[in-house]
C-alpha positions as CSV (number, residue, x, y, z in Angstrom):
1,M,-78.2,-13.6,51.5
2,T,-78.3,-12.6,55.3
3,N,-81.7,-12.4,57.0
4,P,-82.6,-9.5,58.5
5,P,-83.5,-9.8,62.7
6,A,-87.0,-11.5,63.2
7,E,-88.1,-8.6,64.8
8,S,-87.9,-6.3,62.0
9,V,-89.4,-8.6,59.3
10,L,-92.6,-6.1,58.3
11,L,-94.9,-6.1,55.0
12,S,-94.9,-2.5,54.9
13,E,-93.1,0.3,56.4
14,D,-95.9,1.5,58.6
15,P,-98.4,-1.0,59.4
16,P,-101.7,-0.2,61.4
17,L,-100.5,-2.3,64.4
18,D,-97.5,-4.3,65.1
19,L,-98.6,-7.8,66.0
20,R,-95.2,-9.2,65.8
21,L,-93.8,-11.6,68.7
22,S,-91.0,-11.3,71.6
23,E,-88.1,-13.6,70.9
24,T,-89.1,-15.3,73.9
25,E,-92.6,-16.0,72.4
26,L,-90.9,-16.9,68.9
27,E,-89.0,-19.6,70.4
28,T,-92.2,-20.5,72.8
29,T,-94.3,-20.8,69.4
30,R,-91.8,-22.5,67.6
31,D,-91.1,-25.3,70.2
32,R,-95.2,-25.5,70.2
33,I,-95.4,-26.0,66.4
34,V,-92.8,-28.6,66.3
35,S,-94.5,-30.6,69.1
36,F,-98.1,-30.4,67.4
37,I,-96.8,-32.1,64.5
38,E,-94.6,-34.5,66.0
39,D,-98.2,-35.4,68.3
40,T,-100.4,-35.3,65.6
41,V,-98.2,-37.6,63.6
42,A,-98.1,-40.1,66.4
43,A,-101.6,-40.1,67.2
44,A,-102.7,-40.8,63.8
45,G,-100.2,-44.1,63.7
46,A,-98.6,-42.3,60.6
47,E,-95.1,-42.7,59.6
48,G,-94.7,-39.1,58.8
49,A,-95.9,-36.3,56.6
50,V,-96.9,-34.9,53.2
51,L,-96.7,-31.5,52.2
52,G,-97.5,-29.5,48.9
53,L,-94.7,-26.9,48.8
54,S,-96.1,-24.1,46.3
55,G,-92.7,-21.7,46.9
56,G,-94.4,-19.5,49.2
57,I,-94.0,-18.5,52.9
58,D,-96.7,-20.8,54.5
59,S,-95.6,-23.9,53.0
60,T,-92.2,-22.9,53.0
61,L,-92.3,-22.3,57.0
62,T,-94.4,-24.9,57.5
63,A,-91.8,-27.8,55.6
64,Y,-89.0,-26.2,57.6
65,L,-91.0,-27.0,61.1
66,A,-92.0,-29.9,59.6
67,V,-88.6,-31.4,59.2
68,E,-87.5,-30.0,62.8
69,A,-90.2,-32.0,63.9
70,L,-89.7,-35.2,61.8
71,G,-86.6,-35.1,60.1
72,A,-85.8,-34.9,56.5
73,D,-87.1,-38.6,56.2
74,G,-90.6,-37.8,58.0
75,L,-91.6,-35.4,55.0
76,H,-92.5,-35.8,51.3
77,G,-93.1,-32.7,49.5
78,I,-94.8,-32.4,46.4
79,T,-94.7,-29.2,44.1
80,M,-97.3,-29.2,41.4
81,P,-96.9,-26.7,38.9
82,A,-99.6,-25.8,36.3
83,S,-99.2,-23.2,33.4
84,V,-100.8,-20.5,35.4
85,N,-98.4,-20.1,38.2
86,D,-94.8,-18.4,37.9
87,P,-92.2,-20.6,37.2
88,E,-89.7,-18.8,39.6
89,T,-92.5,-19.2,42.4
90,M,-92.3,-22.9,41.5
91,S,-88.5,-23.3,41.3
92,D,-88.2,-21.9,44.7
93,A,-90.7,-25.1,45.9
94,E,-88.1,-27.3,44.6
95,R,-85.2,-25.0,46.3
96,V,-87.0,-25.2,49.5
97,A,-87.1,-29.4,49.1
98,E,-83.5,-29.6,48.5
99,E,-82.4,-27.1,51.1
100,L,-84.1,-29.1,53.4
101,D,-82.7,-32.0,51.7
102,I,-86.5,-33.9,51.9
103,E,-87.7,-36.2,49.1
104,Y,-90.0,-34.3,46.7
105,D,-91.6,-34.8,43.4
106,V,-92.8,-33.0,40.9
107,V,-96.0,-33.1,39.3
108,E,-97.2,-31.0,36.7
109,I,-101.1,-30.7,36.9
110,D,-102.4,-29.4,33.7
111,P,-103.4,-32.5,32.2
112,I,-105.5,-33.7,35.1
113,A,-106.9,-30.2,35.2
114,E,-107.4,-30.3,31.3
115,T,-109.2,-33.6,31.2
116,I,-111.6,-32.0,34.0
117,F,-112.6,-28.8,31.7
118,D,-113.0,-30.9,28.7
119,R,-115.7,-32.6,30.5
120,Y,-117.6,-29.4,31.3
121,P,-115.9,-26.4,29.0
122,E,-119.0,-23.8,29.7
123,A,-117.6,-23.9,33.6
124,A,-113.7,-23.9,32.8
125,E,-114.6,-20.4,31.2
126,D,-115.2,-19.1,35.1
127,T,-111.7,-18.1,36.1
128,M,-112.4,-18.6,39.6
129,A,-114.1,-22.0,38.8
130,A,-111.1,-23.1,36.8
131,G,-108.4,-21.8,39.7
132,N,-110.7,-24.0,42.4
133,V,-110.3,-27.1,39.6
134,Y,-106.2,-26.5,40.4
135,V,-106.3,-26.0,43.9
136,R,-108.6,-29.2,44.5
137,T,-106.0,-31.2,41.8
138,R,-103.5,-30.8,44.4
139,A,-105.9,-31.7,47.4
140,V,-106.1,-35.4,45.5
141,L,-102.7,-36.1,44.8
142,N,-101.5,-34.9,48.5
143,Y,-104.0,-37.6,50.0
144,F,-103.2,-39.8,46.7
145,V,-99.0,-39.9,48.4
146,A,-100.2,-39.6,51.6
147,N,-102.5,-42.6,52.2
148,A,-100.0,-44.7,49.7
149,E,-97.1,-44.0,52.6
150,N,-99.2,-44.2,55.6
151,R,-98.3,-40.3,56.2
152,I,-101.0,-37.4,56.8
153,V,-101.3,-34.2,55.0
154,L,-99.9,-31.3,56.1
155,G,-101.8,-27.6,55.7
156,T,-100.1,-24.6,55.4
157,G,-103.4,-22.1,56.5
158,N,-102.5,-19.0,58.5
159,R,-105.0,-17.3,60.9
160,S,-105.6,-14.5,58.4
161,E,-106.6,-16.3,55.3
162,A,-108.8,-18.9,57.3
163,A,-111.0,-15.5,59.3
164,T,-111.4,-14.5,55.6
165,G,-112.2,-17.8,53.6
166,Y,-109.0,-17.0,51.2
167,F,-108.6,-20.8,50.7
168,T,-110.4,-23.2,48.3
169,K,-113.3,-25.1,50.3
170,Y,-112.2,-28.7,50.1
171,G,-109.3,-27.5,48.4
172,D,-105.9,-26.3,49.8
173,Q,-107.9,-27.0,53.1
174,A,-108.5,-30.7,52.7
175,V,-105.6,-31.3,55.1
176,D,-105.2,-33.3,58.4
177,C,-104.2,-30.2,60.3
178,N,-102.3,-26.3,60.1
179,P,-99.4,-26.2,62.0
180,I,-99.5,-22.4,61.4
181,G,-103.0,-22.2,61.3
182,N,-102.8,-19.6,64.9
183,L,-100.5,-17.2,63.1
184,Y,-101.1,-13.9,61.3
185,K,-99.6,-13.4,58.1
186,M,-96.9,-10.8,59.7
187,Q,-96.3,-13.5,62.5
188,V,-95.5,-15.9,60.0
189,R,-93.3,-14.1,58.0
190,Q,-91.3,-13.3,61.6
191,L,-91.0,-16.8,62.7
192,A,-89.5,-17.8,59.2
193,A,-87.0,-15.4,59.3
194,H,-86.4,-16.4,62.7
195,V,-85.9,-20.2,61.9
196,G,-83.7,-19.4,58.7
197,V,-85.5,-19.2,55.7
198,P,-83.9,-17.2,53.0
199,Q,-84.7,-13.5,53.3
200,D,-86.1,-13.6,49.7
201,L,-88.5,-16.5,50.1
202,V,-89.9,-14.1,53.8
203,M,-90.3,-11.3,52.1
204,Q,-91.9,-12.9,48.8
205,T,-95.6,-11.5,47.3
206,P,-98.0,-14.2,48.7
207,T,-100.0,-15.7,45.7
208,A,-102.2,-18.5,45.6
209,G,-101.3,-19.4,42.2
210,M,-104.9,-19.6,40.7
211,W,-104.6,-18.0,37.4
212,T,-101.7,-15.8,35.6
213,G,-100.9,-12.8,37.4
214,Q,-102.8,-13.8,40.8
215,T,-101.8,-11.9,44.1
216,D,-103.2,-12.4,47.5
217,E,-103.3,-8.8,48.5
218,E,-105.0,-7.6,44.9
219,E,-107.8,-10.0,45.4
220,M,-108.4,-9.7,48.8
221,G,-108.8,-5.2,48.1
222,V,-106.8,-5.5,51.3
223,G,-102.9,-5.6,52.1
224,Y,-102.0,-8.3,54.8
225,D,-100.6,-6.0,57.4
226,T,-104.2,-3.8,57.5
227,L,-105.7,-6.8,57.2
228,D,-104.1,-8.6,60.1
229,A,-104.4,-5.1,62.2
230,I,-108.5,-5.4,61.6
231,L,-108.8,-9.2,62.6
232,A,-106.9,-8.5,65.5
233,M,-108.3,-5.6,67.0
234,H,-112.2,-6.2,65.7
235,V,-112.9,-9.7,64.4
236,H,-110.7,-11.5,66.8
237,G,-110.8,-8.1,69.4
238,P,-113.1,-6.2,71.4
239,L,-113.0,-3.1,69.6
240,S,-116.2,-1.7,67.8
241,K,-116.0,-1.2,63.7
242,A,-115.8,2.7,64.8
243,A,-113.1,2.3,67.4
244,T,-111.1,0.0,64.9
245,V,-110.9,3.2,62.6
246,R,-110.1,5.5,65.0
247,E,-107.2,3.2,66.8
248,L,-105.9,1.9,63.3
249,G,-106.1,5.0,61.3
250,V,-107.8,2.9,58.8
251,D,-110.4,3.8,56.3
252,P,-114.2,2.4,57.3
253,E,-114.2,0.8,54.2
254,Q,-111.4,-1.4,54.6
255,V,-112.8,-2.4,57.9
256,E,-116.2,-3.1,56.3
257,S,-114.6,-4.9,53.7
258,V,-112.4,-7.3,56.2
259,V,-115.6,-7.8,57.9
260,D,-117.7,-8.8,54.9
261,L,-114.5,-11.4,54.1
262,H,-115.1,-13.2,57.3
263,E,-119.2,-13.3,57.3
264,A,-119.2,-14.3,53.8
265,S,-116.9,-17.0,54.2
266,A,-118.4,-18.8,57.2
267,H,-119.7,-21.7,55.8
268,K,-115.8,-22.4,55.0
269,R,-115.2,-22.8,58.8
270,R,-117.6,-25.1,59.7
271,L,-118.9,-28.8,58.9
272,P,-121.5,-29.4,56.4
273,P,-124.7,-28.9,57.7
274,A,-127.8,-31.4,58.6
275,P,-131.0,-31.1,59.5
276,E,-132.0,-30.7,63.0
277,Q,-133.1,-34.2,64.6
């Protein structure tokens, strides 16, 4: 399957704002991320990195760049399926590992999660609480392997997710670094196409895999292209809410929703507080 040109990759046909990078910027970004991974591993005195492979575009792009930085021997992938995950997505994770020729393990996490649920069944009835158990279990396994092999844990968080708190505290952001953390989702897809990630993975529907049928955009209540635009123009940019509505042609409710997500998740982007002396 032939990949579309990187400059044509969009999540929707008519995004409110085009945040795609130029070809020169794509190469510069690629080189910067590869160097960042190399330097972070070297500074830690580590022998490589561990990466949880979900089959989604964020972990896939991170895997491609990590192999470019460390070589196939420098990356250990771990695929951690649960019963709530789409089997096709998890098979994509194995496909990525095999295409990159990296060592990888498949660890079924249902038995681990079920042990936790059995200890506190009342909480297990809460869909969000149970979903977070799966995510945090993966973090524990990533570090278990990383500690045993003198490796660091690579995160897969992007700028859009970080700004809205779309991650599990002490879960998928329990990592040593986020190589693609400065990229909006649109740019993640674009860079992925640029480095040769297969088209079907580039354009795959984003999901955190926390429960059956879960998708990122449905849970957040806004599409990624619109989310990225509002973040870039208002949350990270200079425009007021009213000016953002006028400039992007989006609904005021969408701007308010993104701002609410950003403000409510501020605690996730800070170290745990302590009282002042």
